[in-house]
N, C-alpha and C positions, 0 to 999 in steps of 0.2 A: 771782774767789773762788777760791780752792787750797782742795786740801787735800795732803794727802804724803805719797809714796809713802817705802815703805821697799823700800831694792832691795833688798837685803840677801836682804827673805824674796820680795823681788815682792808682795807688801799695800799692798793701805791703810794705816797708822801709823793710824788713825786717818778711822768716815763722818761726821764734820765741814770745817765746810767754814769758811776761815780770810777776812772778812775782806780782809788786805791783807797778804801775806808773812814778815813781821814780824811778822802770827801767830801765821803756817804755823814763822815761823825759829824762833818761843818757846816751842812744843810741840815740835819737838823737840828741845832743850835735855833742857823736862822730864821727855822719851821719858823719854832714856841715861839720864835723871838715878833713874830710879824702878828700873834694871837698879841701879848703886853700893854701894848696902850688900849682894847677893846679887857684885855680882865680876865678873860676866857678859850676856852678853846670849846668851837660845841662838834659836839661829837655829833655819829652818820645819826645816835635816837635820841639828836637832842638835849644832848643833856651839857651841859654847860659845868668844862672840869679846869682847873688853871690849867697854864701852856704845856709850864712842865709834865702838868702830871698820862698829858698823852707821851703812847709809851711809838717809837720807834724805835725797827733795831733793821744795823744792819745785817742783808743777807748778799746773797753771793746774787747776780746774775744771770739768768740761762742761757749758755751755751748756741 
């Protein structure tokens, strides 16, 4: 099982656990795509960055 860590904001991007790395990566694509219409991703510290700059990392879920 895997989770998606949002390194930009130092929190998990979703509480969901994914069965494979590929499914977690697919979620990362959808996560970034949600912000394309507004043109930016607003970080925890209120910085506007391009959605593709949000650093998302697939990590193993804890047992």
